[in-house]
ROTIKE-660500 format. One line per 8 residues: for each residue x, y, z of C-alpha. Coordinates in nm, 2 decimals. Layout:
X:Y:Z ~ ...
END
This chain:
-1.33:3.07:0.73 ~ -1.60:2.82:0.82 ~ -1.52:2.47:0.70 ~ -1.80:2.25:0.57 ~ -1.92:1.96:0.79 ~ -1.78:1.63:0.67 ~ -2.01:1.39:0.49 ~ -1.97:1.05:0.66
-2.10:0.86:0.35 ~ -1.87:1.03:0.10 ~ -1.53:0.87:0.03 ~ -1.25:1.09:0.17 ~ -1.04:1.01:-0.13 ~ -1.17:0.88:-0.47 ~ -0.92:0.83:-0.75 ~ -1.04:0.69:-1.09
-0.81:0.60:-1.37 ~ -0.54:0.85:-1.27 ~ -0.28:0.91:-1.54 ~ 0.04:1.12:-1.50 ~ 0.30:1.15:-1.77 ~ 0.65:1.30:-1.79 ~ 0.73:1.32:-2.16 ~ 0.73:0.97:-2.29
0.72:0.82:-1.94 ~ 0.37:0.72:-1.81 ~ 0.45:0.74:-1.44 ~ 0.09:0.68:-1.33 ~ -0.10:0.45:-1.56 ~ -0.47:0.43:-1.46 ~ -0.45:0.41:-1.08 ~ -0.79:0.38:-0.91
-0.83:0.40:-0.53 ~ -1.11:0.47:-0.28 ~ -1.05:0.55:0.09 ~ -1.33:0.57:0.34 ~ -1.33:0.80:0.64 ~ -1.11:0.68:0.92 ~ -0.91:0.43:0.71 ~ -0.53:0.41:0.71
-0.42:0.29:0.37 ~ -0.05:0.23:0.28 ~ 0.08:0.25:-0.08 ~ 0.38:0.03:-0.15 ~ 0.59:0.00:-0.45 ~ 0.95:0.01:-0.58 ~ 1.13:0.34:-0.65 ~ 0.97:0.49:-0.96
0.65:0.29:-0.93 ~ 0.43:0.60:-0.93 ~ 0.37:0.65:-0.55 ~ 0.49:1.01:-0.51 ~ 0.34:1.11:-0.84 ~ 0.00:0.98:-0.72 ~ 0.03:1.17:-0.39 ~ 0.14:1.49:-0.57
-0.19:1.47:-0.77 ~ -0.41:1.39:-0.47 ~ -0.27:1.68:-0.27 ~ -0.33:1.93:-0.56 ~ 0.04:1.99:-0.63 ~ 0.01:1.85:-0.98 ~ -0.26:1.83:-1.24 ~ -0.37:1.49:-1.36
-0.31:1.41:-1.73 ~ -0.60:1.17:-1.72 ~ -0.87:1.04:-1.49 ~ -1.02:1.21:-1.19 ~ -0.93:1.28:-0.83 ~ -1.17:1.39:-0.56 ~ -1.06:1.48:-0.21 ~ -1.34:1.52:0.04
-1.57:1.55:-0.27 ~ -1.36:1.83:-0.42 ~ -1.11:1.86:-0.71 ~ -0.78:1.92:-0.54 ~ -0.63:2.10:-0.84 ~ -0.92:2.33:-0.93 ~ -1.05:2.37:-0.58 ~ -0.72:2.38:-0.39
-0.83:2.68:-0.17 ~ -1.11:2.47:-0.03 ~ -0.92:2.14:0.00 ~ -0.59:2.25:0.16 ~ -0.73:2.38:0.49 ~ -0.88:2.03:0.54 ~ -0.57:1.81:0.46 ~ -0.22:1.77:0.61
0.07:1.69:0.38 ~ 0.41:1.55:0.47 ~ 0.62:1.50:0.16 ~ 0.97:1.37:0.12 ~ 1.10:1.72:0.03 ~ 1.00:1.85:0.37 ~ 0.88:2.21:0.34 ~ 1.05:2.37:0.64
1.24:2.70:0.59 ~ 1.61:2.62:0.67 ~ 1.67:2.94:0.86 ~ 1.35:2.93:1.07 ~ 1.37:2.79:1.43 ~ 1.19:2.47:1.49 ~ 0.92:2.60:1.72 ~ 0.87:2.91:1.52
0.81:2.71:1.20 ~ 0.54:2.51:1.37 ~ 0.37:2.81:1.52 ~ 0.35:2.98:1.18 ~ 0.17:2.68:1.04 ~ -0.06:2.67:1.34 ~ -0.16:3.04:1.30 ~ -0.27:2.96:0.94
-0.51:2.70:1.07 ~ -0.87:2.74:1.17 ~ -0.85:2.51:1.48 ~ -0.49:2.41:1.53 ~ -0.35:2.17:1.79 ~ -0.13:2.32:2.05 ~ 0.22:2.35:1.89 ~ 0.40:2.32:2.22
0.21:1.99:2.29 ~ 0.31:1.85:1.95 ~ 0.68:1.96:2.00 ~ 0.67:1.78:2.33 ~ 0.50:1.46:2.20 ~ 0.75:1.44:1.91 ~ 1.05:1.50:2.12 ~ 1.13:1.83:1.96
1.09:2.06:2.26 ~ 1.47:2.05:2.33 ~ 1.54:2.18:1.98 ~ 1.25:2.43:1.96 ~ 1.49:2.72:1.93 ~ 1.73:2.54:1.69 ~ 1.73:2.65:1.33 ~ 1.59:2.38:1.10
1.91:2.35:0.91 ~ 2.09:2.23:1.22 ~ 1.84:1.95:1.29 ~ 1.92:1.58:1.23 ~ 1.74:1.40:0.95 ~ 1.51:1.23:1.19 ~ 1.43:1.56:1.37 ~ 1.34:1.72:1.03
1.11:1.43:0.96 ~ 0.94:1.47:1.30 ~ 0.90:1.84:1.24 ~ 0.75:1.78:0.90 ~ 0.50:1.54:1.06 ~ 0.41:1.80:1.33 ~ 0.35:2.05:1.05 ~ 0.12:1.81:0.87
-0.08:1.74:1.20 ~ -0.10:2.08:1.36 ~ -0.40:2.19:1.15 ~ -0.62:1.90:1.26 ~ -0.66:1.76:0.91 ~ -0.94:1.54:0.80 ~ -0.71:1.36:0.56 ~ -0.34:1.32:0.61
-0.09:1.24:0.33 ~ 0.24:1.10:0.44 ~ 0.53:1.02:0.21 ~ 0.79:0.80:0.38 ~ 0.70:0.94:0.73 ~ 0.96:0.75:0.93 ~ 1.26:0.76:0.68 ~ 1.58:0.84:0.87
1.43:0.78:1.21 ~ 1.58:0.56:1.48 ~ 1.36:0.28:1.62 ~ 1.25:0.48:1.92 ~ 1.13:0.77:1.71 ~ 0.97:0.53:1.46 ~ 0.76:0.37:1.73 ~ 0.66:0.71:1.87
0.53:0.81:1.52 ~ 0.34:0.49:1.49 ~ 0.17:0.55:1.82 ~ 0.08:0.91:1.71 ~ -0.06:0.79:1.38 ~ -0.27:0.52:1.55 ~ -0.41:0.79:1.79 ~ -0.49:1.02:1.49
-0.68:0.74:1.32 ~ -0.87:0.66:1.64 ~ -0.97:1.03:1.64 ~ -1.12:0.99:1.29 ~ -0.83:1.11:1.07 ~ -0.80:0.94:0.74 ~ -0.44:0.86:0.64 ~ -0.27:0.77:0.31
0.10:0.69:0.35 ~ 0.38:0.55:0.14 ~ 0.67:0.36:0.29 ~ 0.94:0.11:0.21 ~ 0.92:-0.04:0.55 ~ 0.70:-0.35:0.51 ~ 0.67:-0.41:0.89 ~ 0.54:-0.05:0.92
0.27:-0.12:0.65 ~ 0.17:-0.45:0.81 ~ 0.14:-0.30:1.16 ~ -0.05:0.02:1.07 ~ -0.26:-0.05:0.77 ~ -0.63:-0.13:0.73 ~ -0.55:-0.18:0.36 ~ -0.24:-0.20:0.15
-0.22:-0.10:-0.22 ~ 0.09:-0.23:-0.41 ~ 0.18:-0.04:-0.73 ~ 0.44:-0.11:-0.99 ~ 0.51:0.06:-1.32 ~ 0.23:0.31:-1.25 ~ -0.04:0.05:-1.19 ~ -0.21:-0.11:-0.90
-0.11:-0.48:-0.90 ~ -0.26:-0.59:-0.56 ~ -0.48:-0.44:-0.29 ~ -0.64:-0.56:0.03 ~ -0.60:-0.60:0.41 ~ -0.25:-0.72:0.51 ~ -0.41:-1.05:0.62 ~ -0.57:-1.09:0.28
-0.25:-1.02:0.09 ~ -0.05:-1.27:0.30 ~ -0.29:-1.54:0.22 ~ -0.55:-1.56:0.50 ~ -0.60:-1.86:0.74 ~ -0.62:-2.11:0.45 ~ -0.28:-2.03:0.32 ~ -0.05:-2.08:0.62
0.30:-2.22:0.60 ~ 0.48:-2.47:0.80 ~ 0.86:-2.46:0.85 ~ 1.08:-2.70:1.03 ~ 1.45:-2.79:1.07 ~ 1.60:-3.13:0.99 ~ 1.92:-3.27:0.84 ~ 2.00:-3.12:0.50
1.91:-3.32:0.19 ~ 1.56:-3.45:0.30 ~ 1.37:-3.58:-0.01 ~ 1.12:-3.31:-0.04 ~ 0.94:-3.48:-0.33 ~ 0.86:-3.79:-0.11 ~ 0.73:-3.56:0.16 ~ 0.51:-3.38:-0.10
0.37:-3.71:-0.21 ~ 0.28:-3.80:0.15 ~ 0.07:-3.48:0.17 ~ -0.27:-3.42:-0.01 ~ -0.27:-3.25:-0.35 ~ -0.21:-2.88:-0.35 ~ 0.09:-2.86:-0.12 ~ 0.43:-2.72:-0.21
0.74:-2.84:-0.03 ~ 1.10:-2.71:-0.07 ~ 1.43:-2.68:0.12 ~ 1.46:-2.30:0.16 ~ 1.82:-2.34:0.28 ~ 2.03:-2.63:0.40 ~ 1.84:-2.80:0.68 ~ 1.54:-2.56:0.67
1.22:-2.68:0.51 ~ 0.89:-2.51:0.40 ~ 0.55:-2.66:0.35 ~ 0.29:-2.43:0.19 ~ -0.08:-2.49:0.16 ~ -0.39:-2.54:0.37 ~ -0.20:-2.62:0.69 ~ -0.42:-2.81:0.95
-0.34:-3.03:1.25 ~ -0.34:-3.34:1.01 ~ -0.07:-3.17:0.80 ~ 0.16:-3.13:1.10 ~ 0.10:-3.49:1.19 ~ 0.19:-3.60:0.84 ~ 0.51:-3.41:0.84 ~ 0.62:-3.54:1.18
0.52:-3.90:1.08 ~ 0.72:-3.87:0.76 ~ 1.03:-3.75:0.95 ~ 0.99:-4.04:1.20 ~ 0.98:-4.29:0.91 ~ 1.30:-4.16:0.76 ~ 1.47:-4.15:1.11 ~ 1.48:-3.77:1.15
1.38:-3.55:1.44 ~ 1.22:-3.23:1.31 ~ 1.31:-2.92:1.51 ~ 1.18:-2.56:1.55 ~ 0.85:-2.65:1.38 ~ 0.65:-2.33:1.32 ~ 0.31:-2.26:1.16 ~ 0.26:-1.90:1.04
0.16:-1.69:0.74 ~ 0.37:-1.55:0.46 ~ 0.50:-1.21:0.55 ~ 0.40:-0.90:0.36 ~ 0.77:-0.87:0.27 ~ 0.76:-1.20:0.09 ~ 0.43:-1.11:-0.09 ~ 0.57:-0.78:-0.20
0.89:-0.94:-0.34 ~ 0.69:-1.20:-0.53 ~ 0.48:-0.93:-0.69 ~ 0.75:-0.67:-0.77 ~ 1.06:-0.89:-0.81 ~ 1.40:-0.88:-0.63 ~ 1.60:-0.66:-0.86 ~ 1.72:-0.33:-0.73
1.53:-0.02:-0.87 ~ 1.71:0.31:-0.92
END
């Protein structure tokens, strides 16, 4: 089968007002998302936020109850036969046959592809060559995850969907997968992934989309979501009980000051050299020596918790 040439001007993924319902539950409630060719976009959200339901629809495994989805300009539900040769999918449920051997499973997928990567090369890169003859049911959780990623990549997809790609992996394997995804993106592969690892999202993503209760509640580059250069934060150590209100009054309007924990203070706002000077001068006036003074941005983890709350979701 000859695949159509990609249109560089066409969004690789276009989601408009997507709705998915399960009885009375509206799991996806009007999600809209556009991904350009070569982007890596991460979807974040608590358990039950609608991430997997969105991916299921984008990959053609589920029919939308409302809105539209276009993958490479095609309807993934109605035109699945045209879409699936051009995408790679790694879902949480895996997809490997438990009785099949690791290398055999990957080679079967490769033979179904028009222009596959070398399965032996992928096994080697992902550290699976030593277990190539091992049945899938005997693999560790991390090895199963790596095999699932290899199965998603072996067909040279234009668009790659990854649901929790590094779940269950040790740090070495996680970094290996990150390197592989960055190499795939450099080769022009477009990637949409979900993860609960905020450092993973911050490191890999061109853009991050945060969803909760089936809706997009924030979207942008990690640097935009964490505040940009004008929303840096200053932290320093000093004796517990510093009068933070007096320090706030010493600063220009618009700053927030609080004691995060005993003896550790946070100043948020438009941090400039004059701000640092004001803080150190204030400490000098009250006879304190500030220590471990740092200027940085809010982390994506902090932004995520502010938007979605700290309660545990089941």
